[in-house]
Biopython code that builds the backbone (N, CA, C, O; Angstrom):
import numpy as np
from Bio.PDB.StructureBuilder import StructureBuilder

atoms = [
    (1, "MET", "N", (105.159, 100.560, 94.746)),
    (1, "MET", "CA", (104.423, 100.407, 95.708)),
    (1, "MET", "C", (103.423, 102.083, 96.026)),
    (1, "MET", "O", (103.882, 103.062, 95.436)),
    (2, "GLY", "N", (102.322, 102.284, 96.793)),
    (2, "GLY", "CA", (101.970, 103.487, 97.213)),
    (2, "GLY", "C", (101.878, 103.378, 98.273)),
    (2, "GLY", "O", (101.149, 102.496, 98.724)),
    (3, "ARG", "N", (102.724, 104.405, 99.272)),
    (3, "ARG", "CA", (102.265, 104.385, 100.348)),
    (3, "ARG", "C", (101.546, 105.745, 101.093)),
    (3, "ARG", "O", (101.937, 106.556, 101.933)),
    (4, "GLY", "N", (100.289, 105.550, 100.330)),
    (4, "GLY", "CA", (99.166, 106.555, 101.409)),
    (4, "GLY", "C", (98.664, 106.311, 99.936)),
    (4, "GLY", "O", (99.131, 105.661, 99.001)),
    (5, "SER", "N", (96.973, 107.465, 100.164)),
    (5, "SER", "CA", (96.401, 107.346, 98.874)),
    (5, "SER", "C", (96.550, 108.033, 98.048)),
    (5, "SER", "O", (95.806, 107.722, 97.118)),
    (6, "GLU", "N", (97.442, 109.291, 97.731)),
    (6, "GLU", "CA", (98.019, 110.538, 96.849)),
    (6, "GLU", "C", (99.278, 109.564, 96.779)),
    (6, "GLU", "O", (99.389, 109.578, 95.553)),
    (7, "ALA", "N", (100.083, 108.910, 97.113)),
    (7, "ALA", "CA", (101.094, 108.138, 96.466)),
    (7, "ALA", "C", (100.178, 107.117, 95.438)),
    (7, "ALA", "O", (100.345, 107.033, 94.221)),
    (8, "ASN", "N", (99.065, 106.288, 96.326)),
    (8, "ASN", "CA", (98.636, 105.393, 95.081)),
    (8, "ASN", "C", (98.002, 105.747, 93.835)),
    (8, "ASN", "O", (97.996, 105.033, 92.832)),
    (9, "ASP", "N", (97.301, 107.243, 93.982)),
    (9, "ASP", "CA", (96.674, 108.090, 92.972)),
    (9, "ASP", "C", (98.199, 107.906, 92.026)),
    (9, "ASP", "O", (98.292, 107.162, 91.050)),
    (10, "ALA", "N", (99.022, 108.533, 92.428)),
    (10, "ALA", "CA", (100.400, 108.483, 91.637)),
    (10, "ALA", "C", (100.697, 107.345, 91.001)),
    (10, "ALA", "O", (100.555, 107.084, 89.806)),
    (11, "LEU", "N", (101.031, 106.818, 91.689)),
    (11, "LEU", "CA", (101.365, 105.623, 90.973)),
    (11, "LEU", "C", (100.554, 104.762, 89.962)),
    (11, "LEU", "O", (100.909, 104.520, 88.809)),
    (12, "THR", "N", (99.692, 104.440, 90.418)),
    (12, "THR", "CA", (98.103, 104.215, 89.505)),
    (12, "THR", "C", (97.972, 104.898, 88.334)),
    (12, "THR", "O", (98.159, 104.311, 87.268)),
    (13, "PHE", "N", (97.629, 106.252, 88.380)),
    (13, "PHE", "CA", (97.538, 106.755, 87.378)),
    (13, "PHE", "C", (98.742, 107.717, 86.330)),
    (13, "PHE", "O", (98.685, 108.243, 85.218)),
    (14, "LYS", "N", (99.877, 107.565, 87.497)),
    (14, "LYS", "CA", (100.598, 108.781, 86.336)),
    (14, "LYS", "C", (102.148, 107.862, 86.126)),
    (14, "LYS", "O", (102.892, 107.993, 85.154)),
    (15, "VAL", "N", (102.380, 106.929, 87.306)),
    (15, "VAL", "CA", (103.378, 106.379, 86.155)),
    (15, "VAL", "C", (103.248, 104.874, 86.062)),
    (15, "VAL", "O", (104.253, 104.412, 85.522)),
    (16, "ALA", "N", (102.517, 104.102, 86.340)),
    (16, "ALA", "CA", (102.091, 102.610, 85.573)),
    (16, "ALA", "C", (101.558, 102.976, 84.103)),
    (16, "ALA", "O", (101.448, 104.024, 83.466)),
    (17, "ARG", "N", (101.360, 102.020, 83.933)),
    (17, "ARG", "CA", (101.698, 101.763, 82.219)),
    (17, "ARG", "C", (100.065, 100.765, 82.225)),
    (17, "ARG", "O", (99.863, 99.862, 83.036)),
    (18, "PRO", "N", (99.071, 101.185, 81.159)),
    (18, "PRO", "CA", (97.698, 100.093, 81.010)),
    (18, "PRO", "C", (98.306, 98.755, 80.739)),
    (18, "PRO", "O", (97.464, 97.858, 80.739)),
    (19, "HIS", "N", (99.612, 98.344, 80.494)),
    (19, "HIS", "CA", (99.786, 96.892, 80.131)),
    (19, "HIS", "C", (100.374, 96.413, 81.522)),
    (19, "HIS", "O", (100.270, 95.239, 81.876)),
    (20, "HIS", "N", (101.023, 97.421, 82.327)),
    (20, "HIS", "CA", (101.801, 97.248, 83.797)),
    (20, "HIS", "C", (100.470, 95.832, 84.581)),
    (20, "HIS", "O", (99.322, 95.817, 84.136)),
    (21, "LEU", "N", (100.768, 95.127, 85.356)),
    (21, "LEU", "CA", (99.948, 94.940, 86.616)),
    (21, "LEU", "C", (99.527, 95.723, 87.976)),
    (21, "LEU", "O", (100.332, 96.233, 88.755)),
    (22, "TRP", "N", (98.178, 95.722, 88.107)),
    (22, "TRP", "CA", (97.994, 96.366, 89.344)),
    (22, "TRP", "C", (97.656, 95.200, 90.033)),
    (22, "TRP", "O", (97.268, 94.160, 89.501)),
    (23, "LEU", "N", (97.851, 95.442, 91.527)),
    (23, "LEU", "CA", (97.842, 94.456, 92.634)),
    (23, "LEU", "C", (96.848, 95.350, 93.995)),
    (23, "LEU", "O", (97.376, 96.425, 94.279)),
    (24, "HIS", "N", (95.699, 95.076, 94.719)),
    (24, "HIS", "CA", (95.436, 95.281, 95.771)),
    (24, "HIS", "C", (94.695, 94.358, 96.510)),
    (24, "HIS", "O", (93.878, 93.597, 95.992)),
    (25, "ALA", "N", (95.074, 94.418, 98.277)),
    (25, "ALA", "CA", (94.562, 93.417, 98.924)),
    (25, "ALA", "C", (93.359, 93.492, 99.133)),
    (25, "ALA", "O", (92.961, 94.471, 99.764)),
    (26, "ARG", "N", (92.334, 92.416, 98.638)),
    (26, "ARG", "CA", (91.034, 92.949, 98.526)),
    (26, "ARG", "C", (90.233, 93.093, 99.376)),
    (26, "ARG", "O", (90.502, 92.590, 100.467)),
    (27, "GLY", "N", (89.069, 93.760, 99.232)),
    (27, "GLY", "CA", (88.508, 94.522, 100.088)),
    (27, "GLY", "C", (88.870, 94.724, 101.812)),
    (27, "GLY", "O", (88.411, 94.094, 102.766)),
    (28, "GLN", "N", (90.068, 96.074, 101.782)),
    (28, "GLN", "CA", (90.715, 96.515, 102.595)),
    (28, "GLN", "C", (91.203, 97.235, 102.104)),
    (28, "GLN", "O", (91.691, 97.092, 100.983)),
    (29, "PRO", "N", (91.251, 98.674, 103.054)),
    (29, "PRO", "CA", (92.105, 99.566, 102.615)),
    (29, "PRO", "C", (93.978, 99.199, 102.827)),
    (29, "PRO", "O", (94.590, 98.489, 103.625)),
    (30, "GLY", "N", (94.510, 100.283, 101.417)),
    (30, "GLY", "CA", (95.836, 99.524, 101.812)),
    (30, "GLY", "C", (96.288, 99.962, 99.787)),
    (30, "GLY", "O", (95.823, 100.356, 98.717)),
    (31, "SER", "N", (97.583, 99.464, 100.538)),
    (31, "SER", "CA", (98.544, 99.682, 99.181)),
    (31, "SER", "C", (98.537, 99.458, 98.072)),
    (31, "SER", "O", (98.452, 98.230, 98.087)),
    (32, "HIS", "N", (98.584, 99.930, 96.414)),
    (32, "HIS", "CA", (98.530, 99.977, 95.281)),
    (32, "HIS", "C", (99.859, 98.728, 95.075)),
    (32, "HIS", "O", (100.864, 98.901, 95.764)),
    (33, "VAL", "N", (99.837, 98.105, 94.592)),
    (33, "VAL", "CA", (101.165, 97.901, 94.230)),
    (33, "VAL", "C", (101.643, 97.316, 92.615)),
    (33, "VAL", "O", (101.550, 96.127, 92.309)),
    (34, "VAL", "N", (101.950, 97.951, 92.060)),
    (34, "VAL", "CA", (102.280, 97.746, 89.958)),
    (34, "VAL", "C", (103.250, 96.909, 90.252)),
    (34, "VAL", "O", (104.145, 96.961, 91.096)),
    (35, "VAL", "N", (102.918, 95.997, 89.320)),
    (35, "VAL", "CA", (104.042, 94.872, 88.110)),
    (35, "VAL", "C", (104.486, 96.093, 87.102)),
    (35, "VAL", "O", (103.657, 96.965, 86.839)),
    (36, "PRO", "N", (105.715, 96.136, 86.582)),
    (36, "PRO", "CA", (105.947, 97.200, 85.614)),
    (36, "PRO", "C", (105.880, 95.534, 84.649)),
    (36, "PRO", "O", (106.516, 94.596, 85.130)),
    (37, "LEU", "N", (105.142, 95.330, 83.424)),
    (37, "LEU", "CA", (105.681, 94.399, 82.387)),
    (37, "LEU", "C", (105.426, 94.697, 81.333)),
    (37, "LEU", "O", (104.295, 95.021, 80.968)),
    (38, "GLU", "N", (106.706, 94.638, 80.423)),
    (38, "GLU", "CA", (106.528, 94.820, 78.792)),
    (38, "GLU", "C", (105.001, 94.340, 78.073)),
    (38, "GLU", "O", (104.282, 93.435, 78.497)),
    (39, "LYS", "N", (104.791, 95.026, 77.128)),
    (39, "LYS", "CA", (103.421, 94.095, 76.450)),
    (39, "LYS", "C", (103.420, 92.986, 76.252)),
    (39, "LYS", "O", (104.535, 92.533, 75.997)),
    (40, "GLY", "N", (102.384, 92.096, 76.256)),
    (40, "GLY", "CA", (102.006, 91.025, 76.391)),
    (40, "GLY", "C", (102.690, 90.025, 77.098)),
    (40, "GLY", "O", (102.213, 88.897, 76.970)),
    (41, "MET", "N", (103.894, 90.164, 77.961)),
    (41, "MET", "CA", (104.202, 89.657, 78.456)),
    (41, "MET", "C", (103.612, 89.266, 79.702)),
    (41, "MET", "O", (103.295, 90.181, 80.462)),
    (42, "GLU", "N", (103.354, 87.793, 80.146)),
    (42, "GLU", "CA", (103.094, 87.085, 81.223)),
    (42, "GLU", "C", (103.936, 87.430, 82.412)),
    (42, "GLU", "O", (105.161, 87.371, 82.307)),
    (43, "VAL", "N", (103.228, 87.873, 83.806)),
    (43, "VAL", "CA", (103.821, 87.789, 85.327)),
    (43, "VAL", "C", (104.300, 86.477, 85.629)),
    (43, "VAL", "O", (103.609, 85.467, 85.768)),
    (44, "PRO", "N", (105.885, 86.604, 85.745)),
    (44, "PRO", "CA", (106.334, 85.183, 86.120)),
    (44, "PRO", "C", (105.286, 84.920, 87.855)),
    (44, "PRO", "O", (104.970, 85.903, 88.526)),
    (45, "GLN", "N", (104.917, 83.500, 88.283)),
    (45, "GLN", "CA", (104.176, 83.862, 89.162)),
    (45, "GLN", "C", (105.157, 83.975, 90.431)),
    (45, "GLN", "O", (104.577, 84.507, 91.377)),
    (46, "GLU", "N", (106.473, 83.621, 90.703)),
    (46, "GLU", "CA", (106.944, 84.196, 92.521)),
    (46, "GLU", "C", (106.759, 86.126, 92.278)),
    (46, "GLU", "O", (106.173, 86.691, 93.202)),
    (47, "VAL", "N", (107.148, 86.844, 91.331)),
    (47, "VAL", "CA", (106.693, 88.065, 91.089)),
    (47, "VAL", "C", (105.320, 88.113, 91.627)),
    (47, "VAL", "O", (105.062, 88.779, 92.630)),
    (48, "LEU", "N", (104.303, 87.328, 90.898)),
    (48, "LEU", "CA", (102.948, 87.698, 90.788)),
    (48, "LEU", "C", (102.910, 87.593, 93.065)),
    (48, "LEU", "O", (102.421, 88.449, 93.803)),
    (49, "LEU", "N", (103.360, 86.731, 93.347)),
    (49, "LEU", "CA", (103.360, 86.360, 94.747)),
    (49, "LEU", "C", (104.163, 86.964, 95.722)),
    (49, "LEU", "O", (103.890, 86.742, 96.901)),
    (50, "ASP", "N", (105.020, 87.625, 95.461)),
    (50, "ASP", "CA", (105.945, 88.445, 96.189)),
    (50, "ASP", "C", (105.614, 90.087, 96.161)),
    (50, "ASP", "O", (106.144, 90.972, 96.834)),
    (51, "ALA", "N", (104.276, 90.221, 94.883)),
    (51, "ALA", "CA", (103.256, 91.737, 95.115)),
    (51, "ALA", "C", (102.187, 91.625, 95.915)),
    (51, "ALA", "O", (101.588, 92.545, 96.470)),
    (52, "ALA", "N", (101.858, 89.948, 95.984)),
    (52, "ALA", "CA", (100.776, 89.777, 96.539)),
    (52, "ALA", "C", (101.344, 90.011, 98.321)),
    (52, "ALA", "O", (100.762, 90.542, 99.267)),
    (53, "HIS", "N", (102.444, 89.485, 98.244)),
    (53, "HIS", "CA", (102.542, 89.633, 99.890)),
    (53, "HIS", "C", (102.940, 90.774, 99.926)),
    (53, "HIS", "O", (103.339, 90.538, 98.786)),
    (54, "LEU", "N", (103.296, 92.006, 100.137)),
    (54, "LEU", "CA", (103.488, 93.073, 99.483)),
    (54, "LEU", "C", (102.244, 94.120, 99.680)),
    (54, "LEU", "O", (102.172, 95.166, 100.326)),
    (55, "ALA", "N", (101.535, 93.601, 99.074)),
    (55, "ALA", "CA", (100.184, 94.472, 98.741)),
    (55, "ALA", "C", (99.122, 93.680, 100.648)),
    (55, "ALA", "O", (98.124, 94.312, 100.994)),
    (56, "LEU", "N", (99.243, 93.333, 100.890)),
    (56, "LEU", "CA", (98.545, 92.183, 101.795)),
    (56, "LEU", "C", (99.378, 93.234, 103.224)),
    (56, "LEU", "O", (98.849, 94.066, 103.961)),
    (57, "HIS", "N", (100.653, 92.808, 103.179)),
    (57, "HIS", "CA", (101.290, 93.820, 104.396)),
    (57, "HIS", "C", (101.111, 94.899, 104.559)),
    (57, "HIS", "O", (100.855, 95.168, 105.732)),
    (58, "HIS", "N", (101.131, 96.242, 103.455)),
    (58, "HIS", "CA", (100.835, 97.428, 103.396)),
    (58, "HIS", "C", (98.633, 97.597, 103.413)),
    (58, "HIS", "O", (97.977, 98.380, 102.726)),
    (59, "SER", "N", (98.214, 96.803, 104.197)),
    (59, "SER", "CA", (97.114, 96.726, 103.760)),
    (59, "SER", "C", (96.194, 96.475, 105.847)),
    (59, "SER", "O", (96.674, 96.437, 106.979)),
    (60, "GLY", "N", (95.064, 96.397, 105.391)),
    (60, "GLY", "CA", (94.270, 96.461, 106.846)),
    (60, "GLY", "C", (94.329, 95.334, 107.203)),
    (60, "GLY", "O", (93.837, 95.007, 108.283)),
    (61, "ALA", "N", (95.131, 94.174, 106.142)),
    (61, "ALA", "CA", (95.289, 92.644, 106.678)),
    (61, "ALA", "C", (96.429, 92.274, 107.652)),
    (61, "ALA", "O", (96.708, 91.253, 108.281)),
    (62, "LYS", "N", (96.853, 93.219, 107.561)),
    (62, "LYS", "CA", (98.505, 92.979, 108.142)),
    (62, "LYS", "C", (98.734, 92.383, 108.956)),
    (62, "LYS", "O", (97.945, 92.522, 109.890)),
    (63, "GLY", "N", (99.731, 91.504, 109.148)),
    (63, "GLY", "CA", (99.313, 90.715, 110.345)),
    (63, "GLY", "C", (98.515, 89.010, 110.153)),
    (63, "GLY", "O", (98.618, 88.165, 111.042)),
    (64, "GLU", "N", (98.060, 88.860, 109.377)),
    (64, "GLU", "CA", (97.178, 88.124, 109.203)),
    (64, "GLU", "C", (97.421, 87.015, 108.256)),
    (64, "GLU", "O", (97.522, 87.293, 107.061)),
    (65, "PRO", "N", (97.570, 85.302, 108.813)),
    (65, "PRO", "CA", (98.153, 84.471, 108.496)),
    (65, "PRO", "C", (98.086, 84.711, 106.653)),
    (65, "PRO", "O", (99.096, 84.473, 105.990)),
    (66, "ARG", "N", (96.777, 85.202, 105.976)),
    (66, "ARG", "CA", (96.761, 84.812, 104.814)),
    (66, "ARG", "C", (95.217, 85.761, 104.616)),
    (66, "ARG", "O", (94.394, 86.194, 105.423)),
    (67, "GLY", "N", (95.394, 85.825, 102.496)),
    (67, "GLY", "CA", (94.816, 87.227, 102.627)),
    (67, "GLY", "C", (94.277, 86.671, 101.339)),
    (67, "GLY", "O", (94.544, 85.552, 100.900)),
    (68, "GLU", "N", (93.270, 87.812, 100.621)),
    (68, "GLU", "CA", (92.668, 87.986, 99.902)),
    (68, "GLU", "C", (93.302, 89.000, 98.649)),
    (68, "GLU", "O", (93.031, 90.169, 98.925)),
    (69, "VAL", "N", (93.936, 88.903, 97.576)),
    (69, "VAL", "CA", (94.681, 89.922, 96.896)),
    (69, "VAL", "C", (93.966, 89.684, 95.768)),
    (69, "VAL", "O", (93.457, 88.565, 95.701)),
    (70, "SER", "N", (93.745, 90.613, 94.642)),
    (70, "SER", "CA", (92.821, 90.812, 93.292)),
    (70, "SER", "C", (94.056, 91.921, 92.289)),
    (70, "SER", "O", (94.264, 93.093, 92.600)),
    (71, "TYR", "N", (94.703, 91.254, 91.155)),
    (71, "TYR", "CA", (94.665, 92.036, 90.580)),
    (71, "TYR", "C", (94.482, 92.048, 88.939)),
    (71, "TYR", "O", (94.302, 91.059, 88.229)),
    (72, "VAL", "N", (94.577, 93.464, 88.512)),
    (72, "VAL", "CA", (94.445, 93.519, 86.884)),
    (72, "VAL", "C", (94.982, 94.113, 85.822)),
    (72, "VAL", "O", (96.208, 94.141, 85.930)),
    (73, "PRO", "N", (94.652, 94.521, 84.999)),
    (73, "PRO", "CA", (95.699, 95.156, 83.842)),
    (73, "PRO", "C", (95.496, 96.785, 84.406)),
    (73, "PRO", "O", (94.374, 97.238, 84.628)),
    (74, "VAL", "N", (96.921, 97.688, 84.626)),
    (74, "VAL", "CA", (96.050, 99.060, 85.125)),
    (74, "VAL", "C", (94.957, 99.856, 84.141)),
    (74, "VAL", "O", (94.456, 100.957, 84.370)),
    (75, "LYS", "N", (94.714, 98.955, 82.928)),
    (75, "LYS", "CA", (93.838, 99.738, 81.788)),
    (75, "LYS", "C", (92.995, 99.453, 82.539)),
    (75, "LYS", "O", (92.057, 100.011, 81.971)),
    (76, "PHE", "N", (92.615, 99.054, 83.312)),
    (76, "PHE", "CA", (90.617, 98.514, 84.318)),
    (76, "PHE", "C", (90.556, 98.987, 85.085)),
    (76, "PHE", "O", (89.512, 98.805, 85.711)),
    (77, "VAL", "N", (91.576, 99.968, 85.683)),
    (77, "VAL", "CA", (91.200, 100.347, 87.068)),
    (77, "VAL", "C", (91.005, 101.913, 86.799)),
    (77, "VAL", "O", (91.533, 102.669, 85.983)),
    (78, "ARG", "N", (90.232, 102.070, 87.601)),
    (78, "ARG", "CA", (89.503, 104.102, 87.200)),
    (78, "ARG", "C", (89.601, 104.456, 88.533)),
    (78, "ARG", "O", (89.650, 103.930, 89.644)),
    (79, "LYS", "N", (89.612, 105.508, 88.024)),
    (79, "LYS", "CA", (88.940, 106.597, 89.957)),
    (79, "LYS", "C", (87.999, 106.418, 89.826)),
    (79, "LYS", "O", (87.462, 106.090, 88.768)),
    (80, "VAL", "N", (87.299, 106.641, 91.288)),
    (80, "VAL", "CA", (85.830, 106.934, 91.547)),
    (80, "VAL", "C", (85.484, 108.257, 91.453)),
    (80, "VAL", "O", (85.968, 109.182, 92.104)),
    (81, "LYS", "N", (84.419, 108.325, 90.415)),
    (81, "LYS", "CA", (84.240, 109.976, 90.417)),
    (81, "LYS", "C", (83.559, 110.800, 92.033)),
    (81, "LYS", "O", (82.627, 110.508, 92.781)),
    (82, "GLY", "N", (84.701, 112.037, 92.022)),
    (82, "GLY", "CA", (84.628, 112.588, 93.034)),
    (82, "GLY", "C", (84.930, 111.545, 94.571)),
    (82, "GLY", "O", (84.514, 111.873, 95.682)),
    (83, "GLY", "N", (85.398, 110.803, 94.405)),
    (83, "GLY", "CA", (86.129, 109.979, 95.700)),
    (83, "GLY", "C", (87.386, 111.008, 95.823)),
    (83, "GLY", "O", (87.978, 111.857, 95.157)),
    (84, "ALA", "N", (87.417, 110.301, 97.283)),
    (84, "ALA", "CA", (88.911, 110.368, 97.914)),
    (84, "ALA", "C", (89.888, 109.661, 97.195)),
    (84, "ALA", "O", (89.821, 108.449, 96.988)),
    (85, "PRO", "N", (91.010, 110.568, 96.720)),
    (85, "PRO", "CA", (92.658, 110.179, 96.549)),
    (85, "PRO", "C", (92.578, 108.493, 96.825)),
    (85, "PRO", "O", (92.096, 108.008, 97.849)),
    (86, "GLY", "N", (92.867, 108.097, 96.256)),
    (86, "GLY", "CA", (93.216, 106.605, 96.135)),
    (86, "GLY", "C", (92.339, 105.613, 96.096)),
    (86, "GLY", "O", (92.733, 104.457, 96.247)),
    (87, "GLN", "N", (90.959, 105.913, 95.878)),
    (87, "GLN", "CA", (89.727, 105.053, 95.880)),
    (87, "GLN", "C", (89.611, 105.171, 94.255)),
    (87, "GLN", "O", (89.844, 105.984, 93.361)),
    (88, "VAL", "N", (89.003, 103.586, 94.472)),
    (88, "VAL", "CA", (89.985, 102.915, 93.111)),
    (88, "VAL", "C", (88.758, 101.890, 93.196)),
    (88, "VAL", "O", (88.556, 101.207, 94.200)),
    (89, "ILE", "N", (87.620, 101.829, 91.565)),
    (89, "ILE", "CA", (87.193, 100.554, 91.056)),
    (89, "ILE", "C", (87.956, 99.981, 90.351)),
    (89, "ILE", "O", (88.997, 100.596, 90.117)),
    (90, "TYR", "N", (87.755, 98.274, 89.566)),
    (90, "TYR", "CA", (88.307, 98.219, 88.813)),
    (90, "TYR", "C", (87.346, 96.810, 88.535)),
    (90, "TYR", "O", (86.577, 96.199, 89.278)),
    (91, "THR", "N", (87.831, 96.559, 86.882)),
    (91, "THR", "CA", (86.802, 95.596, 86.524)),
    (91, "THR", "C", (88.126, 94.487, 85.742)),
    (91, "THR", "O", (89.248, 94.867, 85.407)),
    (92, "ARG", "N", (87.403, 92.667, 85.567)),
    (92, "ARG", "CA", (87.738, 92.317, 85.131)),
    (92, "ARG", "C", (89.273, 91.350, 85.984)),
    (92, "ARG", "O", (90.182, 90.793, 85.370)),
    (93, "GLU", "N", (89.123, 91.425, 87.350)),
    (93, "GLU", "CA", (89.826, 91.103, 88.183)),
    (93, "GLU", "C", (89.899, 89.518, 88.583)),
    (93, "GLU", "O", (88.940, 88.751, 88.499)),
    (94, "LYS", "N", (91.216, 89.165, 89.034)),
    (94, "LYS", "CA", (91.463, 87.878, 89.248)),
    (94, "LYS", "C", (92.000, 88.216, 90.715)),
    (94, "LYS", "O", (92.936, 88.982, 90.946)),
    (95, "THR", "N", (91.278, 87.543, 91.638)),
    (95, "THR", "CA", (91.613, 87.421, 92.692)),
    (95, "THR", "C", (92.083, 85.844, 93.137)),
    (95, "THR", "O", (91.638, 84.866, 92.538)),
    (96, "PHE", "N", (93.059, 85.730, 94.286)),
    (96, "PHE", "CA", (93.673, 84.345, 94.757)),
    (96, "PHE", "C", (93.973, 84.443, 96.585)),
    (96, "PHE", "O", (94.328, 85.505, 97.096)),
    (97, "GLN", "N", (93.825, 83.552, 97.158)),
    (97, "GLN", "CA", (94.419, 83.588, 98.045)),
    (97, "GLN", "C", (95.331, 83.298, 98.446)),
    (97, "GLN", "O", (95.718, 82.132, 98.374)),
    (98, "VAL", "N", (96.287, 84.627, 99.247)),
    (98, "VAL", "CA", (98.177, 84.241, 100.083)),
    (98, "VAL", "C", (98.080, 83.805, 101.191)),
    (98, "VAL", "O", (97.272, 84.221, 102.021)),
    (99, "ARG", "N", (98.775, 83.031, 101.342)),
    (99, "ARG", "CA", (99.592, 82.382, 103.013)),
    (99, "ARG", "C", (100.399, 83.068, 102.799)),
    (99, "ARG", "O", (101.041, 83.247, 101.764)),
    (100, "ILE", "N", (100.473, 83.723, 104.171)),
    (100, "ILE", "CA", (102.070, 84.566, 104.289)),
    (100, "ILE", "C", (103.086, 83.992, 104.664)),
    (100, "ILE", "O", (103.217, 83.685, 105.849)),
    (101, "GLY", "N", (104.109, 83.698, 103.660)),
    (101, "GLY", "CA", (105.462, 82.925, 103.904)),
    (101, "GLY", "C", (106.243, 83.160, 105.155)),
    (101, "GLY", "O", (106.511, 84.359, 105.228)),
    (102, "PRO", "N", (106.686, 82.521, 106.110)),
    (102, "PRO", "CA", (107.748, 82.918, 106.862)),
    (102, "PRO", "C", (109.120, 83.478, 106.159)),
    (102, "PRO", "O", (109.879, 83.080, 105.275)),
    (103, "GLY", "N", (109.020, 84.728, 107.113)),
    (103, "GLY", "CA", (110.226, 85.506, 106.360)),
    (103, "GLY", "C", (109.706, 86.208, 104.732)),
    (103, "GLY", "O", (110.294, 87.180, 104.257)),
    (104, "GLN", "N", (109.237, 85.936, 104.450)),
    (104, "GLN", "CA", (108.623, 86.131, 103.185)),
    (104, "GLN", "C", (108.776, 87.611, 103.006)),
    (104, "GLN", "O", (109.605, 88.155, 102.276)),
    (105, "VAL", "N", (107.765, 88.270, 103.852)),
    (105, "VAL", "CA", (107.682, 89.442, 103.907)),
    (105, "VAL", "C", (109.045, 90.376, 103.767)),
    (105, "VAL", "O", (109.587, 90.874, 102.780)),
    (106, "GLY", "N", (109.523, 90.413, 105.882)),
    (106, "GLY", "CA", (111.161, 90.629, 105.391)),
    (106, "GLY", "C", (111.678, 90.601, 104.453)),
    (106, "GLY", "O", (111.964, 91.687, 103.950)),
    (107, "ARG", "N", (111.987, 89.581, 103.878)),
    (107, "ARG", "CA", (112.860, 89.458, 102.539)),
    (107, "ARG", "C", (112.378, 90.374, 102.060)),
    (107, "ARG", "O", (112.773, 91.404, 102.606)),
    (108, "LEU", "N", (111.506, 90.582, 101.070)),
    (108, "LEU", "CA", (110.539, 91.829, 100.388)),
    (108, "LEU", "C", (110.800, 92.690, 100.276)),
    (108, "LEU", "O", (110.867, 93.243, 99.178)),
    (109, "LEU", "N", (111.286, 93.625, 102.221)),
    (109, "LEU", "CA", (111.035, 94.924, 102.235)),
    (109, "LEU", "C", (112.273, 95.395, 102.194)),
    (109, "LEU", "O", (112.546, 96.557, 101.891)),
    (110, "GLU", "N", (113.499, 94.085, 102.647)),
    (110, "GLU", "CA", (114.804, 94.377, 102.362)),
    (110, "GLU", "C", (115.352, 95.192, 101.224)),
    (110, "GLU", "O", (116.324, 95.943, 101.156)),
    (111, "ARG", "N", (114.538, 94.862, 100.444)),
    (111, "ARG", "CA", (114.543, 94.650, 99.051)),
    (111, "ARG", "C", (114.373, 96.570, 98.454)),
    (111, "ARG", "O", (114.971, 97.391, 97.759)),
    (112, "CYS", "N", (112.740, 96.402, 99.587)),
    (112, "CYS", "CA", (112.235, 97.914, 98.926)),
    (112, "CYS", "C", (112.782, 99.009, 99.267)),
    (112, "CYS", "O", (112.397, 100.070, 98.776)),
]
sb = StructureBuilder()
sb.init_structure("model")
sb.init_model(0)
sb.init_chain("A")
sb.init_seg("    ")
for serial, (resi, resn, name, xyz) in enumerate(atoms, 1):
    if name == "N":
        sb.init_residue(resn, " ", resi, " ")
    sb.init_atom(name, np.array(xyz, "f"), 0.0, 1.0, " ", f" {name:<3s}", serial, name[0])
structure = sb.get_structure()
């Protein structure tokens, strides 16, 4: 998870591999979250939900009871030409609504 615009860039474009999964709170400034996956591997539902909770918690939607999260393989994320660090565009995303579970974020933050 990137914590700041430069860290988001480093995570997304230097650490992550094209087949890893990238998540972000839709329509909000915030952290990029990357789930490392083996090529051809599907993300387990629990891992996807955990990563979505982290993306929402570390975004402008922090504190909201629910939010929308987009996810896409890293190979479909591109830097905005001439844009600020951390500013990206992405295609082929899937989006879903996440209802923040009580205690879910706290449990995840303890592990980070």
